[in-house]
Every structure is written in C-alpha cells, then in structure tokens.
PyMOL Python script that loads the backbone (N, CA, C, O; Angstrom):
from pymol import cmd

cmd.read_pdbstr("""\
ATOM      1  N   UNK A   1     123.683 162.460 169.493  1.00  0.00           N
ATOM      2  CA  UNK A   1     124.703 161.919 169.085  1.00  0.00           C
ATOM      3  C   UNK A   1     126.066 163.167 170.689  1.00  0.00           C
ATOM      4  O   UNK A   1     126.776 162.267 171.139  1.00  0.00           O
ATOM      5  N   UNK A   2     126.215 163.630 170.946  1.00  0.00           N
ATOM      6  CA  UNK A   2     126.525 164.879 172.076  1.00  0.00           C
ATOM      7  C   UNK A   2     128.586 164.453 171.265  1.00  0.00           C
ATOM      8  O   UNK A   2     129.290 163.443 171.261  1.00  0.00           O
ATOM      9  N   UNK A   3     128.751 165.798 170.763  1.00  0.00           N
ATOM     10  CA  UNK A   3     130.198 166.333 171.314  1.00  0.00           C
ATOM     11  C   UNK A   3     130.401 166.935 172.171  1.00  0.00           C
ATOM     12  O   UNK A   3     129.792 167.973 172.429  1.00  0.00           O
ATOM     13  N   UNK A   4     131.456 166.378 172.953  1.00  0.00           N
ATOM     14  CA  UNK A   4     131.803 167.249 173.937  1.00  0.00           C
ATOM     15  C   UNK A   4     133.377 167.985 173.048  1.00  0.00           C
ATOM     16  O   UNK A   4     134.093 167.662 172.100  1.00  0.00           O
ATOM     17  N   UNK A   5     133.258 169.693 174.572  1.00  0.00           N
ATOM     18  CA  UNK A   5     134.329 170.215 173.514  1.00  0.00           C
ATOM     19  C   UNK A   5     135.184 170.679 174.537  1.00  0.00           C
ATOM     20  O   UNK A   5     134.803 171.172 175.598  1.00  0.00           O
ATOM     21  N   UNK A   6     136.098 170.542 174.258  1.00  0.00           N
ATOM     22  CA  UNK A   6     137.323 170.457 175.107  1.00  0.00           C
ATOM     23  C   UNK A   6     138.356 171.862 175.941  1.00  0.00           C
ATOM     24  O   UNK A   6     139.213 172.095 176.793  1.00  0.00           O
ATOM     25  N   UNK A   7     137.602 172.372 175.068  1.00  0.00           N
ATOM     26  CA  UNK A   7     137.849 174.182 175.431  1.00  0.00           C
ATOM     27  C   UNK A   7     137.442 174.853 176.148  1.00  0.00           C
ATOM     28  O   UNK A   7     136.227 175.040 176.076  1.00  0.00           O
ATOM     29  N   UNK A   8     138.600 175.924 177.745  1.00  0.00           N
ATOM     30  CA  UNK A   8     137.914 175.763 178.762  1.00  0.00           C
ATOM     31  C   UNK A   8     138.213 177.755 178.705  1.00  0.00           C
ATOM     32  O   UNK A   8     138.570 178.381 179.703  1.00  0.00           O
ATOM     33  N   UNK A   9     137.980 178.353 177.435  1.00  0.00           N
ATOM     34  CA  UNK A   9     137.712 179.101 177.642  1.00  0.00           C
ATOM     35  C   UNK A   9     136.013 179.804 176.368  1.00  0.00           C
ATOM     36  O   UNK A   9     135.395 179.381 175.391  1.00  0.00           O
ATOM     37  N   UNK A  10     135.996 180.931 177.199  1.00  0.00           N
ATOM     38  CA  UNK A  10     134.313 181.111 176.845  1.00  0.00           C
ATOM     39  C   UNK A  10     134.646 182.829 175.882  1.00  0.00           C
ATOM     40  O   UNK A  10     134.998 183.623 176.755  1.00  0.00           O
ATOM     41  N   UNK A  11     134.638 183.399 174.775  1.00  0.00           N
ATOM     42  CA  UNK A  11     134.376 184.360 173.793  1.00  0.00           C
ATOM     43  C   UNK A  11     133.348 185.067 174.272  1.00  0.00           C
ATOM     44  O   UNK A  11     132.201 184.620 174.262  1.00  0.00           O
ATOM     45  N   UNK A  12     133.787 186.716 174.923  1.00  0.00           N
ATOM     46  CA  UNK A  12     132.366 187.427 174.741  1.00  0.00           C
ATOM     47  C   UNK A  12     132.885 188.556 173.935  1.00  0.00           C
ATOM     48  O   UNK A  12     134.050 188.912 174.114  1.00  0.00           O
ATOM     49  N   UNK A  13     131.936 189.313 172.834  1.00  0.00           N
ATOM     50  CA  UNK A  13     132.319 190.143 172.121  1.00  0.00           C
ATOM     51  C   UNK A  13     132.197 191.366 172.094  1.00  0.00           C
ATOM     52  O   UNK A  13     131.135 191.809 171.656  1.00  0.00           O
ATOM     53  N   UNK A  14     133.125 192.199 172.503  1.00  0.00           N
ATOM     54  CA  UNK A  14     132.592 193.652 172.699  1.00  0.00           C
ATOM     55  C   UNK A  14     132.220 194.283 171.983  1.00  0.00           C
ATOM     56  O   UNK A  14     132.788 194.058 170.914  1.00  0.00           O
ATOM     57  N   UNK A  15     131.313 195.255 171.894  1.00  0.00           N
ATOM     58  CA  UNK A  15     130.520 196.375 170.920  1.00  0.00           C
ATOM     59  C   UNK A  15     131.682 197.324 171.126  1.00  0.00           C
ATOM     60  O   UNK A  15     131.941 197.952 172.152  1.00  0.00           O
ATOM     61  N   UNK A  16     132.410 197.320 169.848  1.00  0.00           N
ATOM     62  CA  UNK A  16     133.602 199.018 170.440  1.00  0.00           C
ATOM     63  C   UNK A  16     132.863 200.282 170.499  1.00  0.00           C
ATOM     64  O   UNK A  16     133.451 201.269 170.941  1.00  0.00           O
ATOM     65  N   UNK A  17     131.508 200.386 170.063  1.00  0.00           N
ATOM     66  CA  UNK A  17     130.209 201.321 170.744  1.00  0.00           C
ATOM     67  C   UNK A  17     130.652 202.002 172.127  1.00  0.00           C
ATOM     68  O   UNK A  17     130.659 203.163 172.537  1.00  0.00           O
ATOM     69  N   UNK A  18     131.033 200.703 172.684  1.00  0.00           N
ATOM     70  CA  UNK A  18     130.673 200.413 173.999  1.00  0.00           C
ATOM     71  C   UNK A  18     132.324 201.043 175.385  1.00  0.00           C
ATOM     72  O   UNK A  18     132.412 201.182 176.605  1.00  0.00           O
ATOM     73  N   UNK A  19     133.290 201.225 174.166  1.00  0.00           N
ATOM     74  CA  UNK A  19     134.337 200.730 174.574  1.00  0.00           C
ATOM     75  C   UNK A  19     135.054 202.040 173.289  1.00  0.00           C
ATOM     76  O   UNK A  19     136.201 201.936 172.855  1.00  0.00           O
ATOM     77  N   UNK A  20     134.313 202.919 172.969  1.00  0.00           N
ATOM     78  CA  UNK A  20     135.257 204.434 172.167  1.00  0.00           C
ATOM     79  C   UNK A  20     135.771 204.631 172.842  1.00  0.00           C
ATOM     80  O   UNK A  20     136.973 204.431 172.663  1.00  0.00           O
ATOM     81  N   UNK A  21     135.365 205.142 174.082  1.00  0.00           N
ATOM     82  CA  UNK A  21     136.958 206.153 174.920  1.00  0.00           C
ATOM     83  C   UNK A  21     137.416 204.799 175.806  1.00  0.00           C
ATOM     84  O   UNK A  21     137.171 204.867 177.011  1.00  0.00           O
ATOM     85  N   UNK A  22     137.653 204.350 175.625  1.00  0.00           N
ATOM     86  CA  UNK A  22     138.638 203.250 176.333  1.00  0.00           C
ATOM     87  C   UNK A  22     140.366 204.238 176.409  1.00  0.00           C
ATOM     88  O   UNK A  22     141.031 204.730 175.498  1.00  0.00           O
ATOM     89  N   UNK A  23     140.591 204.192 177.879  1.00  0.00           N
ATOM     90  CA  UNK A  23     142.106 204.396 177.687  1.00  0.00           C
ATOM     91  C   UNK A  23     143.179 203.447 178.166  1.00  0.00           C
ATOM     92  O   UNK A  23     142.523 202.407 178.193  1.00  0.00           O
ATOM     93  N   UNK A  24     144.439 203.102 178.576  1.00  0.00           N
ATOM     94  CA  UNK A  24     145.231 202.323 179.095  1.00  0.00           C
ATOM     95  C   UNK A  24     144.745 202.080 180.862  1.00  0.00           C
ATOM     96  O   UNK A  24     144.451 202.954 181.678  1.00  0.00           O
ATOM     97  N   UNK A  25     144.785 200.941 181.008  1.00  0.00           N
ATOM     98  CA  UNK A  25     144.279 201.014 182.754  1.00  0.00           C
ATOM     99  C   UNK A  25     142.792 200.510 183.195  1.00  0.00           C
ATOM    100  O   UNK A  25     142.208 199.949 184.122  1.00  0.00           O
ATOM    101  N   UNK A  26     142.557 201.130 181.813  1.00  0.00           N
ATOM    102  CA  UNK A  26     140.961 201.478 183.059  1.00  0.00           C
ATOM    103  C   UNK A  26     139.938 199.276 182.339  1.00  0.00           C
ATOM    104  O   UNK A  26     140.482 198.785 181.351  1.00  0.00           O
ATOM    105  N   UNK A  27     139.147 198.741 182.747  1.00  0.00           N
ATOM    106  CA  UNK A  27     139.343 197.865 183.253  1.00  0.00           C
ATOM    107  C   UNK A  27     137.632 197.204 182.234  1.00  0.00           C
ATOM    108  O   UNK A  27     136.879 198.167 182.094  1.00  0.00           O
ATOM    109  N   UNK A  28     137.363 196.618 181.956  1.00  0.00           N
ATOM    110  CA  UNK A  28     136.699 195.423 180.794  1.00  0.00           C
ATOM    111  C   UNK A  28     136.090 194.050 182.020  1.00  0.00           C
ATOM    112  O   UNK A  28     136.621 193.078 182.558  1.00  0.00           O
ATOM    113  N   UNK A  29     134.545 194.753 182.028  1.00  0.00           N
ATOM    114  CA  UNK A  29     134.145 192.472 183.117  1.00  0.00           C
ATOM    115  C   UNK A  29     132.953 192.658 182.288  1.00  0.00           C
ATOM    116  O   UNK A  29     132.688 193.488 181.419  1.00  0.00           O
ATOM    117  N   UNK A  30     132.305 191.678 182.775  1.00  0.00           N
ATOM    118  CA  UNK A  30     131.223 190.823 181.694  1.00  0.00           C
ATOM    119  C   UNK A  30     129.947 190.898 182.859  1.00  0.00           C
ATOM    120  O   UNK A  30     130.283 190.909 184.043  1.00  0.00           O
ATOM    121  N   UNK A  31     128.606 190.947 182.539  1.00  0.00           N
ATOM    122  CA  UNK A  31     127.863 191.061 183.330  1.00  0.00           C
ATOM    123  C   UNK A  31     127.495 189.422 184.527  1.00  0.00           C
ATOM    124  O   UNK A  31     127.252 189.310 185.729  1.00  0.00           O
ATOM    125  N   UNK A  32     127.651 188.340 183.276  1.00  0.00           N
ATOM    126  CA  UNK A  32     127.906 187.144 183.659  1.00  0.00           C
ATOM    127  C   UNK A  32     129.311 187.052 184.456  1.00  0.00           C
ATOM    128  O   UNK A  32     129.357 185.992 185.080  1.00  0.00           O
ATOM    129  N   UNK A  33     129.995 187.519 184.555  1.00  0.00           N
ATOM    130  CA  UNK A  33     131.181 187.187 185.334  1.00  0.00           C
ATOM    131  C   UNK A  33     132.112 188.566 185.588  1.00  0.00           C
ATOM    132  O   UNK A  33     132.980 189.010 184.836  1.00  0.00           O
ATOM    133  N   UNK A  34     131.513 189.286 187.311  1.00  0.00           N
ATOM    134  CA  UNK A  34     132.114 190.340 187.184  1.00  0.00           C
ATOM    135  C   UNK A  34     133.072 190.186 187.753  1.00  0.00           C
ATOM    136  O   UNK A  34     133.905 191.071 187.946  1.00  0.00           O
ATOM    137  N   UNK A  35     133.184 188.572 188.292  1.00  0.00           N
ATOM    138  CA  UNK A  35     134.759 189.038 188.849  1.00  0.00           C
ATOM    139  C   UNK A  35     135.948 188.274 187.880  1.00  0.00           C
ATOM    140  O   UNK A  35     136.669 187.319 188.166  1.00  0.00           O
ATOM    141  N   UNK A  36     135.850 189.199 186.429  1.00  0.00           N
ATOM    142  CA  UNK A  36     137.386 188.445 186.069  1.00  0.00           C
ATOM    143  C   UNK A  36     137.309 190.251 185.533  1.00  0.00           C
ATOM    144  O   UNK A  36     136.404 190.677 184.815  1.00  0.00           O
ATOM    145  N   UNK A  37     137.877 190.678 185.799  1.00  0.00           N
ATOM    146  CA  UNK A  37     138.091 191.905 185.434  1.00  0.00           C
ATOM    147  C   UNK A  37     140.091 192.020 184.533  1.00  0.00           C
ATOM    148  O   UNK A  37     141.160 191.620 184.993  1.00  0.00           O
ATOM    149  N   UNK A  38     139.748 192.811 183.029  1.00  0.00           N
ATOM    150  CA  UNK A  38     140.695 192.553 182.059  1.00  0.00           C
ATOM    151  C   UNK A  38     141.125 193.967 182.821  1.00  0.00           C
ATOM    152  O   UNK A  38     140.377 194.249 183.758  1.00  0.00           O
ATOM    153  N   UNK A  39     142.272 194.955 182.556  1.00  0.00           N
ATOM    154  CA  UNK A  39     142.450 195.923 182.058  1.00  0.00           C
ATOM    155  C   UNK A  39     143.599 196.120 181.296  1.00  0.00           C
ATOM    156  O   UNK A  39     144.804 195.870 181.297  1.00  0.00           O
ATOM    157  N   UNK A  40     142.507 196.817 180.474  1.00  0.00           N
ATOM    158  CA  UNK A  40     143.180 196.880 178.948  1.00  0.00           C
ATOM    159  C   UNK A  40     144.803 197.891 178.499  1.00  0.00           C
ATOM    160  O   UNK A  40     145.122 198.936 179.066  1.00  0.00           O
ATOM    161  N   UNK A  41     145.365 197.414 177.704  1.00  0.00           N
ATOM    162  CA  UNK A  41     146.801 197.680 177.403  1.00  0.00           C
ATOM    163  C   UNK A  41     146.572 198.964 176.718  1.00  0.00           C
ATOM    164  O   UNK A  41     145.492 199.522 176.528  1.00  0.00           O
ATOM    165  N   UNK A  42     148.192 199.488 176.251  1.00  0.00           N
ATOM    166  CA  UNK A  42     148.389 200.148 175.180  1.00  0.00           C
ATOM    167  C   UNK A  42     148.180 198.988 173.854  1.00  0.00           C
ATOM    168  O   UNK A  42     147.611 198.926 172.764  1.00  0.00           O
ATOM    169  N   UNK A  43     148.999 198.188 174.698  1.00  0.00           N
ATOM    170  CA  UNK A  43     148.793 196.784 172.676  1.00  0.00           C
ATOM    171  C   UNK A  43     146.596 196.477 172.781  1.00  0.00           C
ATOM    172  O   UNK A  43     146.024 196.226 171.720  1.00  0.00           O
ATOM    173  N   UNK A  44     146.243 196.513 173.336  1.00  0.00           N
ATOM    174  CA  UNK A  44     145.442 196.511 173.023  1.00  0.00           C
ATOM    175  C   UNK A  44     144.649 197.138 172.382  1.00  0.00           C
ATOM    176  O   UNK A  44     143.681 196.718 171.747  1.00  0.00           O
ATOM    177  N   UNK A  45     145.359 199.135 172.638  1.00  0.00           N
ATOM    178  CA  UNK A  45     144.497 199.614 171.848  1.00  0.00           C
ATOM    179  C   UNK A  45     145.156 199.512 170.477  1.00  0.00           C
ATOM    180  O   UNK A  45     144.472 199.349 169.466  1.00  0.00           O
ATOM    181  N   UNK A  46     146.451 199.604 170.444  1.00  0.00           N
ATOM    182  CA  UNK A  46     147.079 199.171 169.050  1.00  0.00           C
ATOM    183  C   UNK A  46     146.953 197.966 167.763  1.00  0.00           C
ATOM    184  O   UNK A  46     147.523 197.750 166.694  1.00  0.00           O
ATOM    185  N   UNK A  47     145.725 197.276 168.663  1.00  0.00           N
ATOM    186  CA  UNK A  47     145.312 196.028 168.311  1.00  0.00           C
ATOM    187  C   UNK A  47     144.782 196.783 167.221  1.00  0.00           C
ATOM    188  O   UNK A  47     145.218 197.053 166.102  1.00  0.00           O
ATOM    189  N   UNK A  48     143.476 197.119 167.982  1.00  0.00           N
ATOM    190  CA  UNK A  48     142.136 197.389 168.168  1.00  0.00           C
ATOM    191  C   UNK A  48     142.059 198.524 166.743  1.00  0.00           C
ATOM    192  O   UNK A  48     141.521 198.418 165.641  1.00  0.00           O
ATOM    193  N   UNK A  49     142.594 199.236 167.169  1.00  0.00           N
ATOM    194  CA  UNK A  49     142.893 200.772 165.801  1.00  0.00           C
ATOM    195  C   UNK A  49     143.547 200.413 164.501  1.00  0.00           C
ATOM    196  O   UNK A  49     142.852 200.747 163.542  1.00  0.00           O
ATOM    197  N   UNK A  50     144.663 199.837 164.189  1.00  0.00           N
ATOM    198  CA  UNK A  50     145.020 198.665 163.496  1.00  0.00           C
ATOM    199  C   UNK A  50     144.302 198.186 162.778  1.00  0.00           C
ATOM    200  O   UNK A  50     144.418 198.302 161.558  1.00  0.00           O
ATOM    201  N   UNK A  51     143.367 197.521 163.360  1.00  0.00           N
ATOM    202  CA  UNK A  51     142.185 196.192 162.804  1.00  0.00           C
ATOM    203  C   UNK A  51     140.677 197.000 162.947  1.00  0.00           C
ATOM    204  O   UNK A  51     139.874 196.278 163.539  1.00  0.00           O
ATOM    205  N   UNK A  52     140.203 198.094 162.617  1.00  0.00           N
ATOM    206  CA  UNK A  52     139.508 198.316 162.363  1.00  0.00           C
ATOM    207  C   UNK A  52     137.591 197.833 162.254  1.00  0.00           C
ATOM    208  O   UNK A  52     136.585 198.213 162.853  1.00  0.00           O
ATOM    209  N   UNK A  53     137.896 196.722 161.041  1.00  0.00           N
ATOM    210  CA  UNK A  53     136.291 196.523 161.577  1.00  0.00           C
ATOM    211  C   UNK A  53     137.044 194.940 161.875  1.00  0.00           C
ATOM    212  O   UNK A  53     136.615 194.262 160.942  1.00  0.00           O
ATOM    213  N   UNK A  54     137.499 194.493 162.302  1.00  0.00           N
ATOM    214  CA  UNK A  54     137.786 193.439 163.551  1.00  0.00           C
ATOM    215  C   UNK A  54     137.510 193.731 164.926  1.00  0.00           C
ATOM    216  O   UNK A  54     137.831 194.591 165.746  1.00  0.00           O
ATOM    217  N   UNK A  55     136.573 192.379 164.868  1.00  0.00           N
ATOM    218  CA  UNK A  55     135.460 192.132 166.099  1.00  0.00           C
ATOM    219  C   UNK A  55     136.680 192.174 167.246  1.00  0.00           C
ATOM    220  O   UNK A  55     137.875 192.040 166.980  1.00  0.00           O
ATOM    221  N   UNK A  56     136.379 192.291 167.963  1.00  0.00           N
ATOM    222  CA  UNK A  56     136.995 192.287 168.956  1.00  0.00           C
ATOM    223  C   UNK A  56     136.460 191.932 170.609  1.00  0.00           C
ATOM    224  O   UNK A  56     136.180 192.806 171.430  1.00  0.00           O
ATOM    225  N   UNK A  57     136.371 189.774 170.974  1.00  0.00           N
ATOM    226  CA  UNK A  57     136.395 189.334 172.132  1.00  0.00           C
ATOM    227  C   UNK A  57     137.647 189.964 173.964  1.00  0.00           C
ATOM    228  O   UNK A  57     138.784 190.291 174.303  1.00  0.00           O
ATOM    229  N   UNK A  58     136.167 189.719 174.508  1.00  0.00           N
ATOM    230  CA  UNK A  58     137.203 188.883 176.096  1.00  0.00           C
ATOM    231  C   UNK A  58     137.354 187.401 176.554  1.00  0.00           C
ATOM    232  O   UNK A  58     136.439 186.606 176.766  1.00  0.00           O
ATOM    233  N   UNK A  59     138.365 187.243 176.636  1.00  0.00           N
ATOM    234  CA  UNK A  59     138.363 185.777 176.882  1.00  0.00           C
ATOM    235  C   UNK A  59     138.016 185.856 178.379  1.00  0.00           C
ATOM    236  O   UNK A  59     138.068 186.939 178.963  1.00  0.00           O
ATOM    237  N   UNK A  60     137.621 184.585 179.081  1.00  0.00           N
ATOM    238  CA  UNK A  60     137.455 184.025 179.911  1.00  0.00           C
ATOM    239  C   UNK A  60     138.245 182.845 180.413  1.00  0.00           C
ATOM    240  O   UNK A  60     137.523 182.047 179.816  1.00  0.00           O
ATOM    241  N   UNK A  61     138.792 182.358 180.784  1.00  0.00           N
ATOM    242  CA  UNK A  61     138.973 181.047 180.895  1.00  0.00           C
ATOM    243  C   UNK A  61     138.805 179.938 182.422  1.00  0.00           C
ATOM    244  O   UNK A  61     139.555 180.013 183.395  1.00  0.00           O
ATOM    245  N   UNK A  62     137.816 179.111 182.301  1.00  0.00           N
ATOM    246  CA  UNK A  62     137.274 178.379 183.308  1.00  0.00           C
ATOM    247  C   UNK A  62     138.369 177.086 183.954  1.00  0.00           C
ATOM    248  O   UNK A  62     138.165 176.002 183.408  1.00  0.00           O
ATOM    249  N   UNK A  63     139.397 177.078 184.947  1.00  0.00           N
ATOM    250  CA  UNK A  63     140.305 176.688 185.735  1.00  0.00           C
ATOM    251  C   UNK A  63     139.909 175.482 186.228  1.00  0.00           C
ATOM    252  O   UNK A  63     138.788 174.985 186.333  1.00  0.00           O
ATOM    253  N   UNK A  64     140.723 175.184 186.443  1.00  0.00           N
ATOM    254  CA  UNK A  64     140.417 173.741 186.794  1.00  0.00           C
ATOM    255  C   UNK A  64     140.239 173.724 188.523  1.00  0.00           C
ATOM    256  O   UNK A  64     139.880 172.679 189.065  1.00  0.00           O
ATOM    257  N   UNK A  65     140.502 174.894 189.292  1.00  0.00           N
ATOM    258  CA  UNK A  65     139.699 174.759 190.441  1.00  0.00           C
ATOM    259  C   UNK A  65     138.148 175.929 190.720  1.00  0.00           C
ATOM    260  O   UNK A  65     137.502 176.644 191.487  1.00  0.00           O
ATOM    261  N   UNK A  66     138.336 175.265 189.193  1.00  0.00           N
ATOM    262  CA  UNK A  66     136.371 175.603 189.214  1.00  0.00           C
ATOM    263  C   UNK A  66     136.586 177.083 189.471  1.00  0.00           C
ATOM    264  O   UNK A  66     136.752 177.051 190.690  1.00  0.00           O
ATOM    265  N   UNK A  67     136.695 178.392 189.115  1.00  0.00           N
ATOM    266  CA  UNK A  67     137.131 179.420 188.860  1.00  0.00           C
ATOM    267  C   UNK A  67     137.464 179.615 187.668  1.00  0.00           C
ATOM    268  O   UNK A  67     137.989 178.923 186.796  1.00  0.00           O
ATOM    269  N   UNK A  68     136.796 181.481 187.800  1.00  0.00           N
ATOM    270  CA  UNK A  68     136.616 181.864 186.450  1.00  0.00           C
ATOM    271  C   UNK A  68     137.875 183.082 186.375  1.00  0.00           C
ATOM    272  O   UNK A  68     137.929 183.876 187.314  1.00  0.00           O
ATOM    273  N   UNK A  69     139.133 183.236 184.951  1.00  0.00           N
ATOM    274  CA  UNK A  69     139.467 184.825 185.637  1.00  0.00           C
ATOM    275  C   UNK A  69     139.576 184.815 184.681  1.00  0.00           C
ATOM    276  O   UNK A  69     139.519 183.783 184.011  1.00  0.00           O
ATOM    277  N   UNK A  70     139.788 186.024 184.196  1.00  0.00           N
ATOM    278  CA  UNK A  70     140.174 187.258 182.642  1.00  0.00           C
ATOM    279  C   UNK A  70     141.686 185.888 181.547  1.00  0.00           C
ATOM    280  O   UNK A  70     142.707 185.414 182.044  1.00  0.00           O
ATOM    281  N   UNK A  71     141.528 185.829 181.108  1.00  0.00           N
ATOM    282  CA  UNK A  71     142.883 185.437 179.649  1.00  0.00           C
ATOM    283  C   UNK A  71     143.021 186.273 178.523  1.00  0.00           C
ATOM    284  O   UNK A  71     143.891 185.947 177.715  1.00  0.00           O
ATOM    285  N   UNK A  72     142.427 187.165 178.323  1.00  0.00           N
ATOM    286  CA  UNK A  72     143.084 187.763 177.866  1.00  0.00           C
ATOM    287  C   UNK A  72     142.190 188.396 176.596  1.00  0.00           C
ATOM    288  O   UNK A  72     141.205 187.704 176.338  1.00  0.00           O
ATOM    289  N   UNK A  73     142.321 189.341 175.928  1.00  0.00           N
ATOM    290  CA  UNK A  73     142.116 189.957 174.458  1.00  0.00           C
ATOM    291  C   UNK A  73     141.859 189.642 173.284  1.00  0.00           C
ATOM    292  O   UNK A  73     142.964 189.722 172.746  1.00  0.00           O
ATOM    293  N   UNK A  74     140.849 189.211 172.208  1.00  0.00           N
ATOM    294  CA  UNK A  74     140.850 188.066 171.246  1.00  0.00           C
ATOM    295  C   UNK A  74     140.385 189.691 169.785  1.00  0.00           C
ATOM    296  O   UNK A  74     139.419 190.454 169.773  1.00  0.00           O
ATOM    297  N   UNK A  75     141.494 189.598 168.894  1.00  0.00           N
ATOM    298  CA  UNK A  75     141.546 190.486 167.353  1.00  0.00           C
ATOM    299  C   UNK A  75     140.779 189.022 166.587  1.00  0.00           C
ATOM    300  O   UNK A  75     141.052 187.824 166.660  1.00  0.00           O
ATOM    301  N   UNK A  76     139.381 190.033 165.620  1.00  0.00           N
ATOM    302  CA  UNK A  76     139.102 188.467 164.568  1.00  0.00           C
ATOM    303  C   UNK A  76     139.439 189.259 163.532  1.00  0.00           C
ATOM    304  O   UNK A  76     138.926 190.363 163.715  1.00  0.00           O
ATOM    305  N   UNK A  77     140.278 189.208 162.173  1.00  0.00           N
ATOM    306  CA  UNK A  77     140.250 190.168 161.307  1.00  0.00           C
ATOM    307  C   UNK A  77     138.708 189.833 161.309  1.00  0.00           C
ATOM    308  O   UNK A  77     138.071 189.019 161.979  1.00  0.00           O
ATOM    309  N   UNK A  78     138.082 191.272 159.746  1.00  0.00           N
ATOM    310  CA  UNK A  78     136.845 190.793 159.333  1.00  0.00           C
ATOM    311  C   UNK A  78     137.533 190.496 157.940  1.00  0.00           C
ATOM    312  O   UNK A  78     138.477 190.929 157.279  1.00  0.00           O
ATOM    313  N   UNK A  79     136.210 189.182 157.817  1.00  0.00           N
ATOM    314  CA  UNK A  79     136.638 188.731 155.899  1.00  0.00           C
ATOM    315  C   UNK A  79     136.616 189.872 155.410  1.00  0.00           C
ATOM    316  O   UNK A  79     136.230 190.982 155.776  1.00  0.00           O
ATOM    317  N   UNK A  80     137.452 189.106 153.839  1.00  0.00           N
ATOM    318  CA  UNK A  80     137.189 190.986 153.428  1.00  0.00           C
ATOM    319  C   UNK A  80     136.633 189.549 151.657  1.00  0.00           C
ATOM    320  O   UNK A  80     136.220 190.011 150.594  1.00  0.00           O
TER     321      UNK A  80
END
""", "prot")
cmd.dss("prot")
cmd.show_as("cartoon", "prot")
cmd.util.cbc("prot")
cmd.orient("prot")
C-alpha cells in the first residue's frame, strides 16, 4: 500500500549552533536547494530567542511550475 502525502512543503532542521551569530538580513540556504534563499527577519530572531529549546526549520515549497522556493521559518516548541 502506498499513501500519497499531498503537502508540497519540505522542512530542513536548522542547527542552532550554525546560526548563533545570524543577524537580520542574513541569508539561509540549503545545499540541496541552493536557489532557495531565505532572508532572516527580526521576527525570526524574536521567535528563536523566546523559544530557546524549540526546533527551528527552514520551509521549502515545491511550486506547481516544478520549481522550489523558500516558504518561511517554522519554530516548533519542545515537548515538556
């Protein structure tokens, strides 16, 4: 049996140690999708700082024209 997942979004977990010095306006990109660049915002900094144990993901979206683009940042709070 094959179950098809309808979502077009892929999540890449960000290692916080790799972005410890990130500043607003800096760019994030993955090796797998170098054409997808995400610009770090003040809101991203606030979310990450206020959720120090949360996992942080970069979202990449597959478009209907068969291209990929950044879709944003996702902060998932840690389970307590």
